[in-house]
SEZA-235884 format. One record per atom (N, C-alpha, C, O, CB): residue number from 1; atom name; x, y, z. Coordinates in steps of 0.02 Angstrom, whole numbers. Atoms other than C-alpha are relative to their C-alpha. Glycine has a CB too. Example, Ala and Ser with C-alpha at 12.3 -4.5 7.8 and 13.67 -1.06 7.14 Angstrom:
BEGIN
<1,'N',<45,-59,0>>;
<1,'CA',<615,-225,390>>;
<1,'C',<45,60,0>>;
<1,'O',<97,59,33>>;
<1,'CB',<-50,1,62>>;
<2,'N',<-42,-59,-3>>;
<2,'CA',<684,-53,357>>;
<2,'C',<-39,55,37>>;
<2,'O',<-14,110,45>>;
<2,'CB',<20,23,-71>>;
***
This chain:
BEGIN
<1,'N',<-35,25,29>>;
<1,'CA',<-1066,606,226>>;
<1,'C',<69,16,10>>;
<1,'O',<67,77,9>>;
<1,'CB',<-19,5,-47>>;
<2,'N',<-51,-32,-14>>;
<2,'CA',<-874,634,260>>;
<2,'C',<51,-41,-74>>;
<2,'O',<66,-97,-94>>;
<2,'CB',<21,-12,91>>;
<3,'N',<-60,9,75>>;
<3,'CA',<-752,647,96>>;
<3,'C',<63,11,17>>;
<3,'O',<90,61,41>>;
<3,'CB',<-8,56,-67>>;
<4,'N',<-91,-26,-2>>;
<4,'CA',<-571,613,93>>;
<4,'C',<35,12,-46>>;
<4,'O',<50,-42,-72>>;
<4,'CB',<47,-41,26>>;
<5,'N',<-33,16,57>>;
<5,'CA',<-474,668,-46>>;
<5,'C',<67,-19,17>>;
<5,'O',<103,-3,64>>;
<5,'CB',<-2,52,-46>>;
<6,'N',<-58,34,-5>>;
<6,'CA',<-340,569,-81>>;
<6,'C',<73,58,-38>>;
<6,'O',<124,86,-16>>;
<6,'CB',<-18,-82,-46>>;
<7,'N',<-39,-42,25>>;
<7,'CA',<-267,661,-215>>;
<7,'C',<-54,46,-57>>;
<7,'O',<-111,27,-42>>;
<7,'CB',<65,-43,-31>>;
<8,'N',<3,-30,40>>;
<8,'CA',<-329,779,-359>>;
<8,'C',<-56,-20,-25>>;
<8,'O',<-100,23,-25>>;
<8,'CB',<46,2,-30>>;
<9,'N',<-1,45,35>>;
<9,'CA',<-408,630,-455>>;
<9,'C',<-64,-40,45>>;
<9,'O',<-114,-55,12>>;
<9,'CB',<75,-29,-10>>;
<10,'N',<23,39,-56>>;
<10,'CA',<-493,541,-311>>;
<10,'C',<-7,4,77>>;
<10,'O',<45,4,110>>;
<10,'CB',<29,-39,-5>>;
<11,'N',<16,17,-35>>;
<11,'CA',<-581,530,-165>>;
<11,'C',<-26,-43,17>>;
<11,'O',<-46,-79,-29>>;
<11,'CB',<-8,21,8>>;
<12,'N',<20,52,-30>>;
<12,'CA',<-648,408,-34>>;
<12,'C',<-61,28,65>>;
<12,'O',<-56,85,88>>;
<12,'CB',<70,-38,25>>;
<13,'N',<65,-6,-46>>;
<13,'CA',<-812,410,95>>;
<13,'C',<-25,-85,25>>;
<13,'O',<-42,-134,-9>>;
<13,'CB',<-71,43,-54>>;
<14,'N',<76,67,-7>>;
<14,'CA',<-905,269,198>>;
<14,'C',<-54,-5,-40>>;
<14,'O',<-68,27,-91>>;
<14,'CB',<-45,5,63>>;
<15,'N',<69,8,48>>;
<15,'CA',<-1063,203,143>>;
<15,'C',<-10,60,-25>>;
<15,'O',<11,113,-1>>;
<15,'CB',<-70,-23,35>>;
<16,'N',<33,-76,15>>;
<16,'CA',<-1147,332,42>>;
<16,'C',<-81,-60,-15>>;
<16,'O',<-81,-121,-27>>;
<16,'CB',<48,67,-95>>;
<17,'N',<57,30,28>>;
<17,'CA',<-1347,292,6>>;
<17,'C',<-23,41,-68>>;
<17,'O',<6,84,-100>>;
<17,'CB',<-56,-1,57>>;
<18,'N',<2,-38,75>>;
<18,'CA',<-1440,338,-145>>;
<18,'C',<-14,66,-2>>;
<18,'O',<-7,102,-52>>;
<18,'CB',<-50,-27,-46>>;
<19,'N',<16,-73,22>>;
<19,'CA',<-1503,504,-76>>;
<19,'C',<55,62,15>>;
<19,'O',<44,122,16>>;
<19,'CB',<-68,20,37>>;
<20,'N',<-76,-37,5>>;
<20,'CA',<-1306,565,-55>>;
<20,'C',<22,22,-95>>;
<20,'O',<55,70,-115>>;
<20,'CB',<71,-74,37>>;
<21,'N',<-21,-10,64>>;
<21,'CA',<-1295,543,-253>>;
<21,'C',<10,71,-14>>;
<21,'O',<67,92,-20>>;
<21,'CB',<-46,-29,-45>>;
<22,'N',<3,-47,35>>;
<22,'CA',<-1363,714,-310>>;
<22,'C',<54,32,55>>;
<22,'O',<106,35,23>>;
<22,'CB',<-74,29,-19>>;
<23,'N',<-65,-40,-37>>;
<23,'CA',<-1237,802,-176>>;
<23,'C',<65,-31,-13>>;
<23,'O',<115,1,3>>;
<23,'CB',<-5,1,83>>;
<24,'N',<-62,7,13>>;
<24,'CA',<-1103,705,-229>>;
<24,'C',<19,34,-89>>;
<24,'O',<72,61,-105>>;
<24,'CB',<12,-85,14>>;
<25,'N',<-7,-29,49>>;
<25,'CA',<-1132,756,-410>>;
<25,'C',<12,68,10>>;
<25,'O',<55,102,-19>>;
<25,'CB',<-46,-13,-34>>;
<26,'N',<0,-103,-19>>;
<26,'CA',<-1160,946,-338>>;
<26,'C',<104,2,12>>;
<26,'O',<156,22,-14>>;
<26,'CB',<-70,32,128>>;
<27,'N',<-109,-4,-11>>;
<27,'CA',<-963,931,-281>>;
<27,'C',<51,-25,-54>>;
<27,'O',<112,-29,-47>>;
<27,'CB',<34,-60,68>>;
<28,'N',<-46,17,61>>;
<28,'CA',<-901,876,-447>>;
<28,'C',<22,-52,-15>>;
<28,'O',<67,-59,-57>>;
<28,'CB',<48,27,-3>>;
<29,'N',<-26,87,20>>;
<29,'CA',<-879,692,-453>>;
<29,'C',<-62,-14,-65>>;
<29,'O',<-121,-2,-78>>;
<29,'CB',<-14,-77,92>>;
<30,'N',<20,39,65>>;
<30,'CA',<-910,611,-607>>;
<30,'C',<-23,-87,-19>>;
<30,'O',<-55,-118,-61>>;
<30,'CB',<60,12,-36>>;
<31,'N',<-32,84,4>>;
<31,'CA',<-868,430,-577>>;
<31,'C',<-22,-21,78>>;
<31,'O',<0,15,123>>;
<31,'CB',<107,-8,-14>>;
<32,'N',<-8,40,-74>>;
<32,'CA',<-927,311,-404>>;
<32,'C',<-3,-48,-6>>;
<32,'O',<-41,-82,-41>>;
<32,'CB',<-38,5,52>>;
<33,'N',<-31,79,-8>>;
<33,'CA',<-845,166,-358>>;
<33,'C',<-6,-27,69>>;
<33,'O',<17,-8,123>>;
<33,'CB',<82,-5,-18>>;
<34,'N',<25,10,-79>>;
<34,'CA',<-925,62,-233>>;
<34,'C',<51,-65,19>>;
<34,'O',<43,-116,-14>>;
<34,'CB',<-101,-25,10>>;
<35,'N',<-50,59,-29>>;
<35,'CA',<-787,-61,-149>>;
<35,'C',<-52,-54,73>>;
<35,'O',<-39,-98,114>>;
<35,'CB',<88,56,46>>;
<36,'N',<38,70,-62>>;
<36,'CA',<-922,-156,-31>>;
<36,'C',<-42,-33,-13>>;
<36,'O',<-90,-9,-44>>;
<36,'CB',<-32,14,62>>;
<37,'N',<66,41,46>>;
<37,'CA',<-1030,-310,-66>>;
<37,'C',<-53,20,45>>;
<37,'O',<-51,45,101>>;
<37,'CB',<2,-98,-10>>;
<38,'N',<54,-14,-5>>;
<38,'CA',<-1194,-297,-60>>;
<38,'C',<-14,-51,51>>;
<38,'O',<-3,-111,45>>;
<38,'CB',<-36,4,-59>>;
<39,'N',<19,59,-22>>;
<39,'CA',<-1267,-361,95>>;
<39,'C',<33,-15,78>>;
<39,'O',<14,-45,128>>;
<39,'CB',<20,-51,-55>>;
<40,'N',<-62,-6,-49>>;
<40,'CA',<-1107,-327,202>>;
<40,'C',<-7,7,87>>;
<40,'O',<27,-22,130>>;
<40,'CB',<37,67,-24>>;
<41,'N',<16,-41,-38>>;
<41,'CA',<-1192,-226,338>>;
<41,'C',<-69,-49,22>>;
<41,'O',<-79,-46,83>>;
<41,'CB',<-4,77,-32>>;
<42,'N',<59,13,21>>;
<42,'CA',<-1356,-320,313>>;
<42,'C',<-57,21,-21>>;
<42,'O',<-48,29,-82>>;
<42,'CB',<-11,-18,21>>;
<43,'N',<44,-29,43>>;
<43,'CA',<-1515,-255,263>>;
<43,'C',<-6,52,-11>>;
<43,'O',<-33,70,-63>>;
<43,'CB',<-45,-10,6>>;
<44,'N',<5,-59,-24>>;
<44,'CA',<-1495,-88,337>>;
<44,'C',<51,40,-56>>;
<44,'O',<47,101,-55>>;
<44,'CB',<19,1,81>>;
<45,'N',<-38,-19,32>>;
<45,'CA',<-1365,-56,209>>;
<45,'C',<-31,-5,-98>>;
<45,'O',<-63,-46,-131>>;
<45,'CB',<62,-44,31>>;
<46,'N',<60,-9,70>>;
<46,'CA',<-1433,-5,31>>;
<46,'C',<46,-19,-59>>;
<46,'O',<104,1,-69>>;
<46,'CB',<-39,94,-16>>;
<47,'N',<-51,55,66>>;
<47,'CA',<-1375,-123,-134>>;
<47,'C',<39,60,-44>>;
<47,'O',<28,120,-42>>;
<47,'CB',<-66,-60,-74>>;
<48,'N',<-61,-32,55>>;
<48,'CA',<-1249,-51,-256>>;
<48,'C',<-73,38,-65>>;
<48,'O',<-71,95,-88>>;
<48,'CB',<74,-96,-49>>;
<49,'N',<41,-7,69>>;
<49,'CA',<-1413,-53,-404>>;
<49,'C',<-12,49,32>>;
<49,'O',<30,94,26>>;
<49,'CB',<-58,-48,-35>>;
<50,'N',<1,-53,-18>>;
<50,'CA',<-1495,65,-300>>;
<50,'C',<44,71,9>>;
<50,'O',<9,122,8>>;
<50,'CB',<-17,-18,33>>;
<51,'N',<-45,-29,-14>>;
<51,'CA',<-1345,175,-269>>;
<51,'C',<-1,34,-111>>;
<51,'O',<-13,86,-140>>;
<51,'CB',<68,-61,49>>;
<52,'N',<-20,-21,77>>;
<52,'CA',<-1309,174,-471>>;
<52,'C',<-53,20,-28>>;
<52,'O',<-49,71,-63>>;
<52,'CB',<29,-54,-47>>;
<53,'N',<72,-44,13>>;
<53,'CA',<-1497,205,-505>>;
<53,'C',<12,63,0>>;
<53,'O',<20,93,-54>>;
<53,'CB',<-56,-8,51>>;
<54,'N',<-6,-86,-10>>;
<54,'CA',<-1476,383,-440>>;
<54,'C',<52,16,-16>>;
<54,'O',<55,77,-25>>;
<54,'CB',<-7,32,66>>;
<55,'N',<-68,-56,44>>;
<55,'CA',<-1286,417,-514>>;
<55,'C',<-27,-4,-80>>;
<55,'O',<-18,38,-125>>;
<55,'CB',<109,-43,3>>;
<56,'N',<20,-12,87>>;
<56,'CA',<-1370,359,-686>>;
<56,'C',<-36,78,-10>>;
<56,'O',<-18,119,-52>>;
<56,'CB',<-71,-69,-31>>;
<57,'N',<41,-54,8>>;
<57,'CA',<-1504,500,-652>>;
<57,'C',<20,72,16>>;
<57,'O',<-13,123,9>>;
<57,'CB',<-51,-14,34>>;
<58,'N',<-60,-55,0>>;
<58,'CA',<-1361,621,-612>>;
<58,'C',<35,8,-46>>;
<58,'O',<56,66,-52>>;
<58,'CB',<45,-5,42>>;
<59,'N',<-58,11,37>>;
<59,'CA',<-1248,573,-743>>;
<59,'C',<60,-20,19>>;
<59,'O',<114,-8,-8>>;
<59,'CB',<12,44,-26>>;
<60,'N',<-81,21,-27>>;
<60,'CA',<-1121,497,-645>>;
<60,'C',<5,-81,-45>>;
<60,'O',<-41,-119,-59>>;
<60,'CB',<7,-12,114>>;
<61,'N',<-19,86,1>>;
<61,'CA',<-1037,326,-703>>;
<61,'C',<9,-31,61>>;
<61,'O',<52,-6,97>>;
<61,'CB',<68,-18,-37>>;
<62,'N',<-1,40,-66>>;
<62,'CA',<-1058,203,-553>>;
<62,'C',<42,-87,-55>>;
<62,'O',<38,-108,-113>>;
<62,'CB',<-114,-8,48>>;
<63,'N',<-40,50,-2>>;
<63,'CA',<-939,43,-536>>;
<63,'C',<-15,-20,41>>;
<63,'O',<-27,18,87>>;
<63,'CB',<53,2,-2>>;
<64,'N',<-4,38,-60>>;
<64,'CA',<-963,-102,-423>>;
<64,'C',<65,-78,10>>;
<64,'O',<65,-136,-10>>;
<64,'CB',<-83,-23,4>>;
<65,'N',<-64,42,-11>>;
<65,'CA',<-791,-182,-365>>;
<65,'C',<-6,-43,73>>;
<65,'O',<44,-34,107>>;
<65,'CB',<71,54,2>>;
<66,'N',<-1,-2,-60>>;
<66,'CA',<-829,-252,-212>>;
<66,'C',<33,-56,40>>;
<66,'O',<30,-117,38>>;
<66,'CB',<-56,8,12>>;
<67,'N',<-60,31,-39>>;
<67,'CA',<-701,-295,-93>>;
<67,'C',<-6,-29,61>>;
<67,'O',<-12,8,109>>;
<67,'CB',<46,44,13>>;
<68,'N',<9,28,-80>>;
<68,'CA',<-717,-419,57>>;
<68,'C',<51,18,36>>;
<68,'O',<110,9,19>>;
<68,'CB',<-4,-77,11>>;
<69,'N',<-35,-34,-71>>;
<69,'CA',<-645,-345,205>>;
<69,'C',<66,-39,22>>;
<69,'O',<60,-97,40>>;
<69,'CB',<-56,-5,71>>;
<70,'N',<-104,61,-14>>;
<70,'CA',<-439,-427,240>>;
<70,'C',<14,-41,-52>>;
<70,'O',<72,-60,-52>>;
<70,'CB',<8,-76,74>>;
<71,'N',<-8,5,67>>;
<71,'CA',<-460,-498,68>>;
<71,'C',<-3,19,-76>>;
<71,'O',<-36,-6,-122>>;
<71,'CB',<-12,-21,1>>;
<72,'N',<-14,-37,73>>;
<72,'CA',<-409,-397,-80>>;
<72,'C',<21,-42,-25>>;
<72,'O',<54,-79,11>>;
<72,'CB',<43,59,-11>>;
<73,'N',<-14,27,42>>;
<73,'CA',<-381,-483,-215>>;
<73,'C',<23,24,-73>>;
<73,'O',<-12,63,-105>>;
<73,'CB',<-39,-29,3>>;
<74,'N',<-6,-40,57>>;
<74,'CA',<-276,-450,-376>>;
<74,'C',<-38,17,-38>>;
<74,'O',<-43,76,-56>>;
<74,'CB',<31,-16,-30>>;
<75,'N',<90,-12,29>>;
<75,'CA',<-442,-471,-467>>;
<75,'C',<-36,54,-10>>;
<75,'O',<-67,72,-60>>;
<75,'CB',<-48,-25,41>>;
<76,'N',<41,-81,-35>>;
<76,'CA',<-511,-301,-367>>;
<76,'C',<46,11,-55>>;
<76,'O',<35,4,-115>>;
<76,'CB',<9,48,99>>;
<77,'N',<-72,-39,10>>;
<77,'CA',<-337,-231,-401>>;
<77,'C',<-25,14,-55>>;
<77,'O',<-69,56,-59>>;
<77,'CB',<78,-34,1>>;
<78,'N',<15,7,78>>;
<78,'CA',<-347,-263,-596>>;
<78,'C',<-63,36,-5>>;
<78,'O',<-58,93,-26>>;
<78,'CB',<-7,-81,-31>>;
<79,'N',<46,-64,2>>;
<79,'CA',<-529,-189,-585>>;
<79,'C',<-11,36,8>>;
<79,'O',<-55,56,-30>>;
<79,'CB',<-27,12,4>>;
<80,'N',<-17,-64,-30>>;
<80,'CA',<-507,-53,-505>>;
<80,'C',<46,34,-37>>;
<80,'O',<21,82,-65>>;
<80,'CB',<25,-7,65>>;
<81,'N',<-41,-8,59>>;
<81,'CA',<-364,-18,-612>>;
<81,'C',<-33,31,-66>>;
<81,'O',<-18,86,-91>>;
<81,'CB',<25,-67,-17>>;
<82,'N',<9,-9,58>>;
<82,'CA',<-468,-39,-763>>;
<82,'C',<-63,49,-17>>;
<82,'O',<-82,69,-72>>;
<82,'CB',<-1,-63,-26>>;
<83,'N',<59,-39,-12>>;
<83,'CA',<-620,64,-689>>;
<83,'C',<24,74,-5>>;
<83,'O',<-8,118,-35>>;
<83,'CB',<-33,-17,71>>;
<84,'N',<-28,-86,-10>>;
<84,'CA',<-509,232,-654>>;
<84,'C',<29,-7,-82>>;
<84,'O',<11,41,-115>>;
<84,'CB',<82,21,82>>;
<85,'N',<-28,0,71>>;
<85,'CA',<-420,184,-836>>;
<85,'C',<-91,29,-39>>;
<85,'O',<-94,77,-78>>;
<85,'CB',<42,-104,-30>>;
<86,'N',<68,-22,42>>;
<86,'CA',<-606,219,-908>>;
<86,'C',<-48,69,41>>;
<86,'O',<-90,105,15>>;
<86,'CB',<-57,-80,-5>>;
<87,'N',<29,-53,-49>>;
<87,'CA',<-665,342,-766>>;
<87,'C',<6,67,-32>>;
<87,'O',<57,88,-60>>;
<87,'CB',<38,0,71>>;
<88,'N',<-49,-58,3>>;
<88,'CA',<-680,507,-794>>;
<88,'C',<-18,39,76>>;
<88,'O',<-70,29,107>>;
<88,'CB',<-16,56,-78>>;
<89,'N',<6,-26,-63>>;
<89,'CA',<-647,617,-633>>;
<89,'C',<-29,63,11>>;
<89,'O',<-59,88,-37>>;
<89,'CB',<54,2,25>>;
<90,'N',<-42,39,-87>>;
<90,'CA',<-631,662,-498>>;
<90,'C',<-49,-65,13>>;
<90,'O',<-109,-64,-2>>;
<90,'CB',<-8,69,96>>;
<91,'N',<47,69,-12>>;
<91,'CA',<-702,484,-449>>;
<91,'C',<6,-1,85>>;
<91,'O',<54,9,121>>;
<91,'CB',<37,-87,-44>>;
<92,'N',<37,-1,-83>>;
<92,'CA',<-796,471,-269>>;
<92,'C',<19,-91,2>>;
<92,'O',<3,-127,-45>>;
<92,'CB',<-119,30,8>>;
<93,'N',<-8,86,-2>>;
<93,'CA',<-740,274,-217>>;
<93,'C',<-7,-3,103>>;
<93,'O',<20,23,152>>;
<93,'CB',<112,-36,-48>>;
<94,'N',<16,-1,-70>>;
<94,'CA',<-830,207,-64>>;
<94,'C',<4,-71,28>>;
<94,'O',<12,-117,-12>>;
<94,'CB',<-68,31,12>>;
<95,'N',<-3,55,-19>>;
<95,'CA',<-829,65,61>>;
<95,'C',<-52,7,83>>;
<95,'O',<-100,43,97>>;
<95,'CB',<84,-21,-2>>;
<96,'N',<20,-18,-84>>;
<96,'CA',<-865,42,268>>;
<96,'C',<19,62,0>>;
<96,'O',<-21,109,1>>;
<96,'CB',<38,-42,66>>;
<97,'N',<-14,-61,-29>>;
<97,'CA',<-764,172,296>>;
<97,'C',<46,43,-34>>;
<97,'O',<68,98,-18>>;
<97,'CB',<22,-9,60>>;
<98,'N',<-53,-40,29>>;
<98,'CA',<-654,210,169>>;
<98,'C',<80,-35,12>>;
<98,'O',<121,-32,-33>>;
<98,'CB',<-7,78,35>>;
<99,'N',<-76,32,8>>;
<99,'CA',<-492,130,196>>;
<99,'C',<-11,-68,-40>>;
<99,'O',<47,-88,-46>>;
<99,'CB',<41,-20,81>>;
<100,'N',<-12,47,44>>;
<100,'CA',<-527,-26,84>>;
<100,'C',<8,56,-75>>;
<100,'O',<54,47,-115>>;
<100,'CB',<-66,-64,3>>;
<101,'N',<14,-44,68>>;
<101,'CA',<-557,101,-63>>;
<101,'C',<68,41,7>>;
<101,'O',<98,59,-44>>;
<101,'CB',<-79,54,0>>;
<102,'N',<-67,-39,-4>>;
<102,'CA',<-396,196,12>>;
<102,'C',<40,-24,-17>>;
<102,'O',<78,10,-53>>;
<102,'CB',<22,20,46>>;
<103,'N',<-30,56,16>>;
<103,'CA',<-306,42,-4>>;
<103,'C',<0,-28,-70>>;
<103,'O',<54,-34,-98>>;
<103,'CB',<-23,-42,40>>;
<104,'N',<11,29,58>>;
<104,'CA',<-361,-29,-157>>;
<104,'C',<35,84,-73>>;
<104,'O',<60,89,-129>>;
<104,'CB',<-106,-29,7>>;
<105,'N',<-31,-37,55>>;
<105,'CA',<-312,124,-244>>;
<105,'C',<95,22,2>>;
<105,'O',<142,35,-36>>;
<105,'CB',<-48,69,0>>;
<106,'N',<-100,-24,-12>>;
<106,'CA',<-131,163,-169>>;
<106,'C',<47,-72,-35>>;
<106,'O',<102,-74,-61>>;
<106,'CB',<30,6,124>>;
<107,'N',<-77,46,48>>;
<107,'CA',<-77,-33,-234>>;
<107,'C',<-31,5,-51>>;
<107,'O',<-52,-50,-32>>;
<107,'CB',<31,-93,12>>;
<108,'N',<9,-35,75>>;
<108,'CA',<-152,21,-425>>;
<108,'C',<28,44,2>>;
<108,'O',<43,60,-56>>;
<108,'CB',<-59,20,-27>>;
<109,'N',<-55,-24,29>>;
<109,'CA',<-41,139,-399>>;
<109,'C',<45,10,5>>;
<109,'O',<69,63,-16>>;
<109,'CB',<2,25,-14>>;
<110,'N',<-63,22,5>>;
<110,'CA',<111,64,-359>>;
<110,'C',<11,-47,-45>>;
<110,'O',<65,-59,-72>>;
<110,'CB',<23,-19,53>>;
<111,'N',<-36,46,58>>;
<111,'CA',<86,-68,-473>>;
<111,'C',<6,67,-96>>;
<111,'O',<26,51,-152>>;
<111,'CB',<-81,-98,-12>>;
<112,'N',<5,-44,60>>;
<112,'CA',<72,81,-616>>;
<112,'C',<46,35,1>>;
<112,'O',<42,80,-40>>;
<112,'CB',<-53,38,-9>>;
<113,'N',<-50,-22,-21>>;
<113,'CA',<237,137,-547>>;
<113,'C',<70,-47,-17>>;
<113,'O',<127,-29,-33>>;
<113,'CB',<-16,9,67>>;
<114,'N',<-24,86,-9>>;
<114,'CA',<305,-53,-548>>;
<114,'C',<47,7,65>>;
<114,'O',<75,-43,89>>;
<114,'CB',<54,-38,-80>>;
***
């Protein structure tokens, strides 16, 4: 797992698997946000439901905000902003490479600043 810290409360990574969740919790994260649509990479990609089940067992909150690569919408940004408002941090967001999760966070922050 390649976790990259964006700020004190938000980090990103590429695709995680259910087995990573215990390590994520042990690293101090309290919330996971998935920005990758189920099935994007084919059948070898774990479904969000499997990650969410492990997150619940580990005491983490999990949000599913799938963003289609290159097709970020205002609805996606609004959903991400809402999740961040509700989320207990620190937050780990993931997608294929971490780029979508980084980009959507940057847009949320820009909109908060006006």
